[in-house]
C-alpha positions as a Markdown table, in Angstrom:
| # | Residue | x | y | z |
|---|---|---|---|---|
| 1 | Met | 0.3 | 0.1 | 0.1 |
| 2 | Ile | 1.5 | 3.5 | -0.6 |
| 3 | Tyr | 0.4 | 6.3 | 1.6 |
| 4 | Lys | 0.4 | 9.9 | 1.1 |
| 5 | Phe | 0.8 | 12.2 | 4.1 |
| 6 | Lys | -0.4 | 16.0 | 4.0 |
| 7 | Val | 0.8 | 18.2 | 6.8 |
| 8 | Trp | -0.5 | 21.5 | 7.5 |
| 9 | Val | 1.4 | 23.6 | 10.1 |
| 10 | Trp | 0.4 | 26.6 | 12.1 |
| 11 | Leu | 2.9 | 28.5 | 13.8 |
| 12 | Pro | 1.9 | 31.4 | 16.1 |
| 13 | Met | 4.2 | 34.5 | 14.9 |
| 14 | Thr | 4.2 | 38.1 | 15.7 |
| 15 | Thr | 5.8 | 41.0 | 14.0 |
| 16 | Glu | 4.9 | 44.9 | 14.9 |
| 17 | Val | 4.2 | 47.4 | 12.3 |
| 18 | Tyr | 4.3 | 51.1 | 12.6 |
| 19 | Leu | 2.8 | 53.4 | 10.3 |
| 20 | His | 1.7 | 57.1 | 10.2 |
| 21 | Ala | -1.8 | 58.2 | 9.2 |
| 22 | Asp | -4.3 | 60.8 | 9.9 |
| 23 | Lys | -7.6 | 58.8 | 10.1 |
| 24 | Asp | -8.4 | 55.2 | 11.1 |
| 25 | Glu | -9.6 | 54.4 | 7.4 |
| 26 | Glu | -6.2 | 55.7 | 6.2 |
| 27 | Ala | -4.4 | 53.4 | 8.2 |
| 28 | Val | -6.3 | 50.4 | 7.4 |
| 29 | Ser | -5.8 | 51.2 | 3.9 |
| 30 | Ile | -2.1 | 51.5 | 4.0 |
| 31 | Phe | -2.0 | 48.3 | 6.2 |
| 32 | Asn | -3.9 | 46.3 | 3.7 |
| 33 | Lys | -1.5 | 47.0 | 1.0 |
| 34 | Ile | 1.7 | 45.8 | 3.0 |
| 35 | Asp | 2.9 | 42.8 | 1.9 |
| 36 | Leu | 3.7 | 41.0 | 5.2 |
| 37 | Lys | 5.7 | 38.1 | 4.0 |
| 38 | Lys | 8.8 | 40.6 | 3.0 |
| 39 | Gly | 10.9 | 42.8 | 5.2 |
| 40 | Phe | 9.4 | 41.7 | 8.6 |
| 41 | Asn | 11.1 | 40.1 | 11.5 |
| 42 | Trp | 8.8 | 37.4 | 12.8 |
| 43 | Thr | 9.2 | 36.0 | 16.3 |
| 44 | Asp | 7.6 | 33.2 | 18.2 |
| 45 | Asp | 4.9 | 34.8 | 20.1 |
| 46 | Gly | 5.7 | 32.5 | 23.1 |
| 47 | Ile | 2.1 | 32.1 | 24.4 |
| 48 | Arg | 0.4 | 29.6 | 21.9 |
| 49 | Asn | 1.8 | 26.2 | 20.8 |
| 50 | Ser | 2.4 | 25.4 | 17.2 |
| 51 | Arg | 0.0 | 23.0 | 16.0 |
| 52 | Ala | -0.1 | 20.4 | 13.0 |
| 53 | Thr | -2.8 | 18.9 | 11.3 |
| 54 | Tyr | -2.0 | 15.2 | 9.3 |
| 55 | Glu | -4.0 | 13.8 | 6.6 |
| 56 | Val | -3.1 | 10.2 | 5.7 |
| 57 | Val | -4.4 | 8.9 | 2.3 |
| 58 | Glu | -4.3 | 5.3 | 1.4 |
| 59 | Thr | -3.7 | 5.0 | -2.2 |
| 60 | Gln | -4.1 | 2.4 | -4.8 |
| 61 | Asp | -1.0 | 0.6 | -5.8 |
| 62 | Asp | -0.7 | -1.8 | -8.8 |
| 63 | Asn | -1.5 | -5.1 | -6.9 |
| 64 | Gln | -5.1 | -3.8 | -5.4 |
| 65 | Ser | -8.4 | -2.9 | -6.9 |
| 66 | Ser | -10.0 | 0.4 | -6.5 |
| 67 | Arg | -12.8 | -0.9 | -4.0 |
| 68 | Asp | -10.0 | -1.9 | -1.6 |
| 69 | Asn | -9.0 | 1.9 | -1.3 |
| 70 | Leu | -10.2 | 3.5 | 2.1 |
| 71 | Pro | -11.1 | 7.2 | 2.1 |
| 72 | Ser | -8.7 | 9.6 | 3.8 |
| 73 | Lys | -8.3 | 9.9 | 7.6 |
| 74 | Gln | -7.7 | 13.3 | 9.4 |
| 75 | Ile | -5.5 | 13.3 | 12.7 |
| 76 | Thr | -5.3 | 16.3 | 14.7 |
């Protein structure tokens, strides 16, 4: 049997953003345009644990018929 493992990981991280705006709406507009994936120093928040979710899927190999396959199972 061949097994496919899918892994989703959630790592609680924090960063701080300082920006200047005259009104709340302007601040929100500026913040929404920021690409948070670039140029920020992310650190572990130290409060929440990281979380991983796994899905194991049995896949059909050449020696079994399709009726032998089981549905995927999620393990959290």
